[in-house]
PDB file of N, CA, C, O and CB in Angstrom:
ATOM      1  N   MET A   1      39.576  20.452  10.354  1.00  0.00           N
ATOM      2  CA  MET A   1      40.302  18.927  10.965  1.00  0.00           C
ATOM      3  C   MET A   1      41.786  19.281  11.077  1.00  0.00           C
ATOM      4  O   MET A   1      42.297  20.003  10.220  1.00  0.00           O
ATOM      5  CB  MET A   1      40.138  17.387   9.783  1.00  0.00           C
ATOM      6  N   ASN A   2      42.368  18.886  11.920  1.00  0.00           N
ATOM      7  CA  ASN A   2      43.844  19.046  12.168  1.00  0.00           C
ATOM      8  C   ASN A   2      44.592  17.779  11.203  1.00  0.00           C
ATOM      9  O   ASN A   2      44.123  16.675  10.926  1.00  0.00           O
ATOM     10  CB  ASN A   2      44.184  18.883  13.991  1.00  0.00           C
ATOM     11  N   ALA A   3      45.680  18.267  10.884  1.00  0.00           N
ATOM     12  CA  ALA A   3      46.439  17.468   9.929  1.00  0.00           C
ATOM     13  C   ALA A   3      47.465  16.562  11.123  1.00  0.00           C
ATOM     14  O   ALA A   3      47.574  17.023  12.259  1.00  0.00           O
ATOM     15  CB  ALA A   3      47.375  18.602   8.665  1.00  0.00           C
ATOM     16  N   ILE A   4      48.044  15.506  10.811  1.00  0.00           N
ATOM     17  CA  ILE A   4      48.810  14.596  11.638  1.00  0.00           C
ATOM     18  C   ILE A   4      50.013  14.871  10.975  1.00  0.00           C
ATOM     19  O   ILE A   4      50.210  14.921   9.761  1.00  0.00           O
ATOM     20  CB  ILE A   4      48.375  13.054  11.706  1.00  0.00           C
ATOM     21  N   LYS A   5      50.990  15.089  12.130  1.00  0.00           N
ATOM     22  CA  LYS A   5      52.697  15.150  11.662  1.00  0.00           C
ATOM     23  C   LYS A   5      53.106  13.933  11.611  1.00  0.00           C
ATOM     24  O   LYS A   5      52.753  13.213  12.545  1.00  0.00           O
ATOM     25  CB  LYS A   5      53.779  15.904  12.650  1.00  0.00           C
ATOM     26  N   VAL A   6      53.867  13.397  10.648  1.00  0.00           N
ATOM     27  CA  VAL A   6      54.400  12.129  10.662  1.00  0.00           C
ATOM     28  C   VAL A   6      55.748  12.186  10.631  1.00  0.00           C
ATOM     29  O   VAL A   6      56.349  12.850   9.787  1.00  0.00           O
ATOM     30  CB  VAL A   6      53.952  11.358   9.674  1.00  0.00           C
ATOM     31  N   ARG A   7      56.412  11.392  11.682  1.00  0.00           N
ATOM     32  CA  ARG A   7      58.015  11.351  11.553  1.00  0.00           C
ATOM     33  C   ARG A   7      58.401   9.941  11.279  1.00  0.00           C
ATOM     34  O   ARG A   7      59.536   9.629  11.638  1.00  0.00           O
ATOM     35  CB  ARG A   7      58.818  11.864  12.937  1.00  0.00           C
ATOM     36  N   VAL A   8      57.645   9.002  10.694  1.00  0.00           N
ATOM     37  CA  VAL A   8      58.125   7.773  10.434  1.00  0.00           C
ATOM     38  C   VAL A   8      59.344   7.740   9.549  1.00  0.00           C
ATOM     39  O   VAL A   8      60.096   6.816   9.861  1.00  0.00           O
ATOM     40  CB  VAL A   8      57.111   7.030   9.900  1.00  0.00           C
ATOM     41  N   LYS A   9      59.717   8.389   8.654  1.00  0.00           N
ATOM     42  CA  LYS A   9      60.654   8.496   7.714  1.00  0.00           C
ATOM     43  C   LYS A   9      61.918   8.701   8.536  1.00  0.00           C
ATOM     44  O   LYS A   9      62.912   7.975   8.495  1.00  0.00           O
ATOM     45  CB  LYS A   9      60.339   9.587   6.703  1.00  0.00           C
ATOM     46  N   GLU A  10      61.759   9.725   9.247  1.00  0.00           N
ATOM     47  CA  GLU A  10      63.020  10.223  10.108  1.00  0.00           C
ATOM     48  C   GLU A  10      63.454   9.040  10.883  1.00  0.00           C
ATOM     49  O   GLU A  10      64.553   8.560  10.602  1.00  0.00           O
ATOM     50  CB  GLU A  10      62.684  11.496  11.172  1.00  0.00           C
ATOM     51  N   PHE A  11      62.723   8.490  11.845  1.00  0.00           N
ATOM     52  CA  PHE A  11      62.856   7.260  12.606  1.00  0.00           C
ATOM     53  C   PHE A  11      63.554   5.848  11.995  1.00  0.00           C
ATOM     54  O   PHE A  11      64.515   5.167  12.351  1.00  0.00           O
ATOM     55  CB  PHE A  11      61.491   6.967  12.978  1.00  0.00           C
ATOM     56  N   ARG A  12      62.614   5.763  10.933  1.00  0.00           N
ATOM     57  CA  ARG A  12      62.990   4.601  10.047  1.00  0.00           C
ATOM     58  C   ARG A  12      64.378   4.742   9.682  1.00  0.00           C
ATOM     59  O   ARG A  12      65.198   3.838   9.844  1.00  0.00           O
ATOM     60  CB  ARG A  12      62.132   4.501   8.769  1.00  0.00           C
ATOM     61  N   LEU A  13      64.678   6.005   9.132  1.00  0.00           N
ATOM     62  CA  LEU A  13      66.263   6.090   8.720  1.00  0.00           C
ATOM     63  C   LEU A  13      67.368   5.874   9.567  1.00  0.00           C
ATOM     64  O   LEU A  13      68.457   5.346   9.339  1.00  0.00           O
ATOM     65  CB  LEU A  13      66.575   7.305   8.282  1.00  0.00           C
ATOM     66  N   LYS A  14      66.843   6.430  10.695  1.00  0.00           N
ATOM     67  CA  LYS A  14      67.623   6.251  12.049  1.00  0.00           C
ATOM     68  C   LYS A  14      68.124   4.843  12.426  1.00  0.00           C
ATOM     69  O   LYS A  14      69.236   4.529  12.851  1.00  0.00           O
ATOM     70  CB  LYS A  14      66.724   6.687  13.202  1.00  0.00           C
ATOM     71  N   LYS A  15      66.929   3.978  12.145  1.00  0.00           N
ATOM     72  CA  LYS A  15      67.365   2.555  12.352  1.00  0.00           C
ATOM     73  C   LYS A  15      67.887   1.951  11.254  1.00  0.00           C
ATOM     74  O   LYS A  15      68.304   0.801  11.391  1.00  0.00           O
ATOM     75  CB  LYS A  15      66.347   1.731  12.784  1.00  0.00           C
ATOM     76  N   GLY A  16      67.946   2.425  10.304  1.00  0.00           N
ATOM     77  CA  GLY A  16      68.914   1.888   9.083  1.00  0.00           C
ATOM     78  C   GLY A  16      67.494   0.876   8.109  1.00  0.00           C
ATOM     79  O   GLY A  16      67.736  -0.033   7.315  1.00  0.00           O
ATOM     80  N   LEU A  17      66.434   1.260   8.393  1.00  0.00           N
ATOM     81  CA  LEU A  17      65.501   0.377   7.581  1.00  0.00           C
ATOM     82  C   LEU A  17      65.159   1.086   6.217  1.00  0.00           C
ATOM     83  O   LEU A  17      65.070   2.307   6.091  1.00  0.00           O
ATOM     84  CB  LEU A  17      64.118   0.073   8.419  1.00  0.00           C
ATOM     85  N   THR A  18      64.986   0.194   5.244  1.00  0.00           N
ATOM     86  CA  THR A  18      64.161   0.630   4.052  1.00  0.00           C
ATOM     87  C   THR A  18      62.717   0.660   4.269  1.00  0.00           C
ATOM     88  O   THR A  18      62.160   0.193   5.263  1.00  0.00           O
ATOM     89  CB  THR A  18      64.398  -0.245   2.904  1.00  0.00           C
ATOM     90  N   GLN A  19      62.104   1.273   3.218  1.00  0.00           N
ATOM     91  CA  GLN A  19      60.636   1.279   3.405  1.00  0.00           C
ATOM     92  C   GLN A  19      59.917  -0.168   3.347  1.00  0.00           C
ATOM     93  O   GLN A  19      58.945  -0.489   4.030  1.00  0.00           O
ATOM     94  CB  GLN A  19      60.034   2.194   2.303  1.00  0.00           C
ATOM     95  N   GLU A  20      60.618  -1.025   2.345  1.00  0.00           N
ATOM     96  CA  GLU A  20      60.306  -2.148   2.057  1.00  0.00           C
ATOM     97  C   GLU A  20      60.430  -3.028   3.707  1.00  0.00           C
ATOM     98  O   GLU A  20      59.581  -3.702   4.290  1.00  0.00           O
ATOM     99  CB  GLU A  20      61.289  -2.591   0.760  1.00  0.00           C
ATOM    100  N   GLU A  21      61.665  -2.718   4.048  1.00  0.00           N
ATOM    101  CA  GLU A  21      61.750  -3.939   5.445  1.00  0.00           C
ATOM    102  C   GLU A  21      60.707  -3.231   6.522  1.00  0.00           C
ATOM    103  O   GLU A  21      60.032  -3.951   7.258  1.00  0.00           O
ATOM    104  CB  GLU A  21      63.705  -4.114   6.363  1.00  0.00           C
ATOM    105  N   LEU A  22      60.625  -2.037   6.570  1.00  0.00           N
ATOM    106  CA  LEU A  22      59.548  -1.640   7.720  1.00  0.00           C
ATOM    107  C   LEU A  22      58.158  -2.237   7.506  1.00  0.00           C
ATOM    108  O   LEU A  22      57.484  -2.842   8.340  1.00  0.00           O
ATOM    109  CB  LEU A  22      59.337  -0.025   7.793  1.00  0.00           C
ATOM    110  N   ALA A  23      57.839  -1.947   6.191  1.00  0.00           N
ATOM    111  CA  ALA A  23      56.458  -2.536   5.817  1.00  0.00           C
ATOM    112  C   ALA A  23      56.301  -4.203   5.967  1.00  0.00           C
ATOM    113  O   ALA A  23      55.280  -4.789   6.325  1.00  0.00           O
ATOM    114  CB  ALA A  23      56.174  -2.123   4.236  1.00  0.00           C
ATOM    115  N   ARG A  24      57.372  -4.709   5.658  1.00  0.00           N
ATOM    116  CA  ARG A  24      57.312  -6.430   5.652  1.00  0.00           C
ATOM    117  C   ARG A  24      57.081  -6.437   7.158  1.00  0.00           C
ATOM    118  O   ARG A  24      56.036  -6.903   7.613  1.00  0.00           O
ATOM    119  CB  ARG A  24      58.913  -7.458   5.067  1.00  0.00           C
ATOM    120  N   ARG A  25      58.196  -5.843   8.078  1.00  0.00           N
ATOM    121  CA  ARG A  25      58.073  -6.119   9.499  1.00  0.00           C
ATOM    122  C   ARG A  25      56.650  -5.764  10.123  1.00  0.00           C
ATOM    123  O   ARG A  25      56.214  -6.466  11.035  1.00  0.00           O
ATOM    124  CB  ARG A  25      59.167  -5.333  10.224  1.00  0.00           C
ATOM    125  N   VAL A  26      55.932  -4.691   9.643  1.00  0.00           N
ATOM    126  CA  VAL A  26      54.776  -4.273  10.125  1.00  0.00           C
ATOM    127  C   VAL A  26      53.495  -4.836   9.464  1.00  0.00           C
ATOM    128  O   VAL A  26      52.376  -4.552   9.892  1.00  0.00           O
ATOM    129  CB  VAL A  26      54.815  -2.927  10.065  1.00  0.00           C
ATOM    130  N   GLY A  27      53.729  -5.728   8.296  1.00  0.00           N
ATOM    131  CA  GLY A  27      52.566  -6.364   7.698  1.00  0.00           C
ATOM    132  C   GLY A  27      51.993  -5.797   6.560  1.00  0.00           C
ATOM    133  O   GLY A  27      51.173  -6.517   5.990  1.00  0.00           O
ATOM    134  N   VAL A  28      52.204  -4.713   6.083  1.00  0.00           N
ATOM    135  CA  VAL A  28      51.676  -3.936   4.983  1.00  0.00           C
ATOM    136  C   VAL A  28      52.633  -3.771   3.793  1.00  0.00           C
ATOM    137  O   VAL A  28      53.813  -4.122   3.785  1.00  0.00           O
ATOM    138  CB  VAL A  28      51.292  -2.605   5.486  1.00  0.00           C
ATOM    139  N   ARG A  29      51.887  -3.124   2.678  1.00  0.00           N
ATOM    140  CA  ARG A  29      52.699  -2.974   1.512  1.00  0.00           C
ATOM    141  C   ARG A  29      53.704  -2.018   1.653  1.00  0.00           C
ATOM    142  O   ARG A  29      53.693  -1.279   2.637  1.00  0.00           O
ATOM    143  CB  ARG A  29      51.955  -2.655   0.409  1.00  0.00           C
ATOM    144  N   ARG A  30      54.548  -1.934   0.824  1.00  0.00           N
ATOM    145  CA  ARG A  30      55.653  -0.767   0.815  1.00  0.00           C
ATOM    146  C   ARG A  30      55.063   0.446   0.573  1.00  0.00           C
ATOM    147  O   ARG A  30      55.358   1.424   1.260  1.00  0.00           O
ATOM    148  CB  ARG A  30      56.758  -0.919  -0.242  1.00  0.00           C
ATOM    149  N   GLU A  31      54.115   0.515  -0.488  1.00  0.00           N
ATOM    150  CA  GLU A  31      53.343   1.764  -0.918  1.00  0.00           C
ATOM    151  C   GLU A  31      52.429   2.275   0.402  1.00  0.00           C
ATOM    152  O   GLU A  31      52.002   3.426   0.316  1.00  0.00           O
ATOM    153  CB  GLU A  31      52.309   1.373  -2.311  1.00  0.00           C
ATOM    154  N   THR A  32      52.136   1.602   1.473  1.00  0.00           N
ATOM    155  CA  THR A  32      51.320   2.120   2.350  1.00  0.00           C
ATOM    156  C   THR A  32      52.634   3.029   3.314  1.00  0.00           C
ATOM    157  O   THR A  32      52.305   4.089   3.847  1.00  0.00           O
ATOM    158  CB  THR A  32      50.321   0.794   3.156  1.00  0.00           C
ATOM    159  N   ILE A  33      53.658   2.664   3.420  1.00  0.00           N
ATOM    160  CA  ILE A  33      54.769   3.247   3.765  1.00  0.00           C
ATOM    161  C   ILE A  33      55.070   4.567   3.336  1.00  0.00           C
ATOM    162  O   ILE A  33      55.186   5.536   4.086  1.00  0.00           O
ATOM    163  CB  ILE A  33      55.648   2.527   3.442  1.00  0.00           C
ATOM    164  N   VAL A  34      55.199   4.569   2.023  1.00  0.00           N
ATOM    165  CA  VAL A  34      55.392   5.589   1.161  1.00  0.00           C
ATOM    166  C   VAL A  34      54.325   6.657   1.528  1.00  0.00           C
ATOM    167  O   VAL A  34      54.590   7.738   2.053  1.00  0.00           O
ATOM    168  CB  VAL A  34      55.324   5.097  -0.281  1.00  0.00           C
ATOM    169  N   PHE A  35      53.094   6.223   1.189  1.00  0.00           N
ATOM    170  CA  PHE A  35      52.155   7.184   1.435  1.00  0.00           C
ATOM    171  C   PHE A  35      52.042   7.801   2.897  1.00  0.00           C
ATOM    172  O   PHE A  35      51.756   8.980   3.103  1.00  0.00           O
ATOM    173  CB  PHE A  35      50.953   6.613   1.058  1.00  0.00           C
ATOM    174  N   LEU A  36      52.261   7.000   3.738  1.00  0.00           N
ATOM    175  CA  LEU A  36      52.396   7.373   5.067  1.00  0.00           C
ATOM    176  C   LEU A  36      53.370   8.697   5.271  1.00  0.00           C
ATOM    177  O   LEU A  36      53.155   9.830   5.703  1.00  0.00           O
ATOM    178  CB  LEU A  36      52.928   6.131   5.818  1.00  0.00           C
ATOM    179  N   GLU A  37      54.358   8.126   4.838  1.00  0.00           N
ATOM    180  CA  GLU A  37      55.758   9.249   5.092  1.00  0.00           C
ATOM    181  C   GLU A  37      55.422  10.201   4.462  1.00  0.00           C
ATOM    182  O   GLU A  37      55.795  11.224   5.036  1.00  0.00           O
ATOM    183  CB  GLU A  37      57.288   8.909   4.580  1.00  0.00           C
ATOM    184  N   GLN A  38      54.619  10.501   3.075  1.00  0.00           N
ATOM    185  CA  GLN A  38      54.243  11.639   2.446  1.00  0.00           C
ATOM    186  C   GLN A  38      53.089  12.508   2.920  1.00  0.00           C
ATOM    187  O   GLN A  38      52.808  13.551   2.329  1.00  0.00           O
ATOM    188  CB  GLN A  38      54.020  11.289   1.257  1.00  0.00           C
ATOM    189  N   GLY A  39      52.342  12.031   4.112  1.00  0.00           N
ATOM    190  CA  GLY A  39      51.336  12.539   4.730  1.00  0.00           C
ATOM    191  C   GLY A  39      49.719  12.342   3.954  1.00  0.00           C
ATOM    192  O   GLY A  39      48.623  12.823   4.240  1.00  0.00           O
ATOM    193  N   LYS A  40      50.082  11.587   3.073  1.00  0.00           N
ATOM    194  CA  LYS A  40      48.743  10.828   2.084  1.00  0.00           C
ATOM    195  C   LYS A  40      48.177  10.019   2.659  1.00  0.00           C
ATOM    196  O   LYS A  40      47.272   9.538   1.977  1.00  0.00           O
ATOM    197  CB  LYS A  40      49.009  10.060   0.830  1.00  0.00           C
ATOM    198  N   TYR A  41      48.296   9.460   3.971  1.00  0.00           N
ATOM    199  CA  TYR A  41      47.534   8.406   4.489  1.00  0.00           C
ATOM    200  C   TYR A  41      47.800   8.263   6.001  1.00  0.00           C
ATOM    201  O   TYR A  41      48.911   8.204   6.528  1.00  0.00           O
ATOM    202  CB  TYR A  41      47.843   7.134   3.740  1.00  0.00           C
ATOM    203  N   ASN A  42      46.407   8.209   6.709  1.00  0.00           N
ATOM    204  CA  ASN A  42      46.521   8.177   8.104  1.00  0.00           C
ATOM    205  C   ASN A  42      46.153   6.943   8.430  1.00  0.00           C
ATOM    206  O   ASN A  42      45.089   6.425   8.090  1.00  0.00           O
ATOM    207  CB  ASN A  42      45.787   9.147   8.809  1.00  0.00           C
ATOM    208  N   PRO A  43      47.334   6.240   9.343  1.00  0.00           N
ATOM    209  CA  PRO A  43      47.343   4.764   9.671  1.00  0.00           C
ATOM    210  C   PRO A  43      46.293   4.579  10.577  1.00  0.00           C
ATOM    211  O   PRO A  43      45.840   5.551  11.182  1.00  0.00           O
ATOM    212  CB  PRO A  43      48.661   4.230  10.271  1.00  0.00           C
ATOM    213  N   SER A  44      45.835   3.410  10.751  1.00  0.00           N
ATOM    214  CA  SER A  44      44.726   2.776  11.760  1.00  0.00           C
ATOM    215  C   SER A  44      45.619   2.864  12.997  1.00  0.00           C
ATOM    216  O   SER A  44      46.830   3.030  12.844  1.00  0.00           O
ATOM    217  CB  SER A  44      44.120   1.043  11.391  1.00  0.00           C
ATOM    218  N   LEU A  45      45.082   2.762  14.211  1.00  0.00           N
ATOM    219  CA  LEU A  45      45.674   2.799  15.628  1.00  0.00           C
ATOM    220  C   LEU A  45      46.742   1.316  15.682  1.00  0.00           C
ATOM    221  O   LEU A  45      47.887   1.187  16.116  1.00  0.00           O
ATOM    222  CB  LEU A  45      44.206   2.760  16.939  1.00  0.00           C
ATOM    223  N   LYS A  46      45.880   0.408  15.098  1.00  0.00           N
ATOM    224  CA  LYS A  46      46.927  -0.757  15.233  1.00  0.00           C
ATOM    225  C   LYS A  46      48.105  -0.476  14.296  1.00  0.00           C
ATOM    226  O   LYS A  46      49.208  -0.687  14.798  1.00  0.00           O
ATOM    227  CB  LYS A  46      46.270  -2.237  14.845  1.00  0.00           C
ATOM    228  N   LEU A  47      48.088  -0.098  13.200  1.00  0.00           N
ATOM    229  CA  LEU A  47      49.247   0.211  12.273  1.00  0.00           C
ATOM    230  C   LEU A  47      50.314   1.187  13.012  1.00  0.00           C
ATOM    231  O   LEU A  47      51.522   0.953  13.048  1.00  0.00           O
ATOM    232  CB  LEU A  47      48.670   0.933  10.879  1.00  0.00           C
ATOM    233  N   ALA A  48      49.771   2.160  13.514  1.00  0.00           N
ATOM    234  CA  ALA A  48      50.587   3.142  14.166  1.00  0.00           C
ATOM    235  C   ALA A  48      51.226   2.818  15.298  1.00  0.00           C
ATOM    236  O   ALA A  48      52.261   3.417  15.592  1.00  0.00           O
ATOM    237  CB  ALA A  48      49.934   4.169  14.444  1.00  0.00           C
ATOM    238  N   LEU A  49      50.664   1.729  16.184  1.00  0.00           N
ATOM    239  CA  LEU A  49      51.235   1.242  17.273  1.00  0.00           C
ATOM    240  C   LEU A  49      52.334   0.173  16.837  1.00  0.00           C
ATOM    241  O   LEU A  49      53.466   0.148  17.320  1.00  0.00           O
ATOM    242  CB  LEU A  49      50.163   0.702  18.171  1.00  0.00           C
ATOM    243  N   ASN A  50      51.843  -0.743  15.826  1.00  0.00           N
ATOM    244  CA  ASN A  50      53.012  -1.866  15.154  1.00  0.00           C
ATOM    245  C   ASN A  50      54.054  -1.142  14.811  1.00  0.00           C
ATOM    246  O   ASN A  50      55.145  -1.664  15.043  1.00  0.00           O
ATOM    247  CB  ASN A  50      52.605  -2.721  13.783  1.00  0.00           C
ATOM    248  N   ILE A  51      54.050   0.392  14.103  1.00  0.00           N
ATOM    249  CA  ILE A  51      55.175   0.873  13.612  1.00  0.00           C
ATOM    250  C   ILE A  51      55.906   1.366  14.885  1.00  0.00           C
ATOM    251  O   ILE A  51      57.114   1.144  14.970  1.00  0.00           O
ATOM    252  CB  ILE A  51      54.920   1.924  12.526  1.00  0.00           C
ATOM    253  N   ALA A  52      55.364   1.917  15.726  1.00  0.00           N
ATOM    254  CA  ALA A  52      56.175   2.666  16.943  1.00  0.00           C
ATOM    255  C   ALA A  52      56.803   1.326  17.661  1.00  0.00           C
ATOM    256  O   ALA A  52      57.991   1.354  17.985  1.00  0.00           O
ATOM    257  CB  ALA A  52      55.032   3.709  18.153  1.00  0.00           C
ATOM    258  N   LYS A  53      56.155   0.368  17.865  1.00  0.00           N
ATOM    259  CA  LYS A  53      56.785  -0.959  18.460  1.00  0.00           C
ATOM    260  C   LYS A  53      57.973  -1.237  17.835  1.00  0.00           C
ATOM    261  O   LYS A  53      59.068  -1.305  18.394  1.00  0.00           O
ATOM    262  CB  LYS A  53      55.920  -2.203  18.318  1.00  0.00           C
ATOM    263  N   GLU A  54      57.695  -1.430  16.422  1.00  0.00           N
ATOM    264  CA  GLU A  54      58.992  -1.822  15.582  1.00  0.00           C
ATOM    265  C   GLU A  54      60.298  -0.903  15.405  1.00  0.00           C
ATOM    266  O   GLU A  54      61.430  -1.319  15.157  1.00  0.00           O
ATOM    267  CB  GLU A  54      58.531  -2.036  14.207  1.00  0.00           C
ATOM    268  N   LEU A  55      59.904   0.443  15.585  1.00  0.00           N
ATOM    269  CA  LEU A  55      60.822   1.508  15.568  1.00  0.00           C
ATOM    270  C   LEU A  55      61.455   1.687  16.983  1.00  0.00           C
ATOM    271  O   LEU A  55      62.432   2.407  17.194  1.00  0.00           O
ATOM    272  CB  LEU A  55      60.123   2.779  15.091  1.00  0.00           C
ATOM    273  N   LYS A  56      60.813   0.973  17.910  1.00  0.00           N
ATOM    274  CA  LYS A  56      61.284   1.458  19.436  1.00  0.00           C
ATOM    275  C   LYS A  56      61.021   2.731  19.828  1.00  0.00           C
ATOM    276  O   LYS A  56      61.831   3.284  20.571  1.00  0.00           O
ATOM    277  CB  LYS A  56      62.715   1.388  19.665  1.00  0.00           C
ATOM    278  N   ILE A  57      59.935   3.365  19.434  1.00  0.00           N
ATOM    279  CA  ILE A  57      59.907   5.012  19.725  1.00  0.00           C
ATOM    280  C   ILE A  57      58.430   5.075  20.168  1.00  0.00           C
ATOM    281  O   ILE A  57      57.613   4.326  19.632  1.00  0.00           O
ATOM    282  CB  ILE A  57      60.274   6.156  18.235  1.00  0.00           C
ATOM    283  N   PRO A  58      58.034   6.013  21.207  1.00  0.00           N
ATOM    284  CA  PRO A  58      56.625   5.886  21.641  1.00  0.00           C
ATOM    285  C   PRO A  58      55.908   6.575  20.418  1.00  0.00           C
ATOM    286  O   PRO A  58      56.369   7.489  19.735  1.00  0.00           O
ATOM    287  CB  PRO A  58      56.296   6.627  23.166  1.00  0.00           C
ATOM    288  N   VAL A  59      54.629   5.923  20.274  1.00  0.00           N
ATOM    289  CA  VAL A  59      53.646   6.546  19.268  1.00  0.00           C
ATOM    290  C   VAL A  59      53.430   7.857  19.138  1.00  0.00           C
ATOM    291  O   VAL A  59      53.077   8.247  18.026  1.00  0.00           O
ATOM    292  CB  VAL A  59      52.482   6.138  19.439  1.00  0.00           C
ATOM    293  N   ASP A  60      53.581   8.799  20.183  1.00  0.00           N
ATOM    294  CA  ASP A  60      53.059  10.008  20.065  1.00  0.00           C
ATOM    295  C   ASP A  60      54.434  11.019  19.764  1.00  0.00           C
ATOM    296  O   ASP A  60      54.383  12.244  19.868  1.00  0.00           O
ATOM    297  CB  ASP A  60      52.162  10.334  21.438  1.00  0.00           C
ATOM    298  N   GLU A  61      55.474  10.370  19.432  1.00  0.00           N
ATOM    299  CA  GLU A  61      56.776  10.781  18.839  1.00  0.00           C
ATOM    300  C   GLU A  61      56.651  10.719  17.519  1.00  0.00           C
ATOM    301  O   GLU A  61      56.985  11.708  16.867  1.00  0.00           O
ATOM    302  CB  GLU A  61      57.921  10.004  19.234  1.00  0.00           C
ATOM    303  N   LEU A  62      56.164   9.587  16.876  1.00  0.00           N
ATOM    304  CA  LEU A  62      55.816   9.229  15.480  1.00  0.00           C
ATOM    305  C   LEU A  62      54.787  10.035  14.997  1.00  0.00           C
ATOM    306  O   LEU A  62      54.924  10.429  13.840  1.00  0.00           O
ATOM    307  CB  LEU A  62      55.420   7.852  15.325  1.00  0.00           C
ATOM    308  N   PHE A  63      53.918  10.329  15.529  1.00  0.00           N
ATOM    309  CA  PHE A  63      52.446  10.912  15.310  1.00  0.00           C
ATOM    310  C   PHE A  63      51.885  11.962  16.034  1.00  0.00           C
ATOM    311  O   PHE A  63      51.733  11.845  17.250  1.00  0.00           O
ATOM    312  CB  PHE A  63      51.535   9.984  15.505  1.00  0.00           C
ATOM    313  N   SER A  64      51.600  12.842  15.516  1.00  0.00           N
ATOM    314  CA  SER A  64      51.176  14.241  16.495  1.00  0.00           C
ATOM    315  C   SER A  64      50.159  15.308  15.675  1.00  0.00           C
ATOM    316  O   SER A  64      50.331  15.519  14.475  1.00  0.00           O
ATOM    317  CB  SER A  64      52.762  15.242  16.929  1.00  0.00           C
ATOM    318  N   LEU A  65      49.421  15.754  16.201  1.00  0.00           N
ATOM    319  CA  LEU A  65      48.555  16.727  15.641  1.00  0.00           C
ATOM    320  C   LEU A  65      49.450  17.958  15.218  1.00  0.00           C
ATOM    321  O   LEU A  65      50.160  18.478  16.079  1.00  0.00           O
ATOM    322  CB  LEU A  65      47.417  17.121  16.679  1.00  0.00           C
ATOM    323  N   ALA A  66      49.446  18.341  14.196  1.00  0.00           N
ATOM    324  CA  ALA A  66      50.190  19.388  13.624  1.00  0.00           C
ATOM    325  C   ALA A  66      49.267  20.741  13.790  1.00  0.00           C
ATOM    326  O   ALA A  66      49.677  21.823  13.371  1.00  0.00           O
ATOM    327  CB  ALA A  66      50.561  19.016  12.060  1.00  0.00           C
TER     328      ALA A  66
END
């Protein structure tokens, strides 16, 4: 199985958002963002799209197969 490369932290920091702020904006708990950034959680398609929309980044720049 292929691993997913996650670049959420990189783009979140560029936007000046905390994990808490991003979590609130996309409707999840901060722990979800923490686990996502650590590569311990694969998001649902809906969550991936919501994060991409919030960060104004194409979803394939945030998540890709490693």
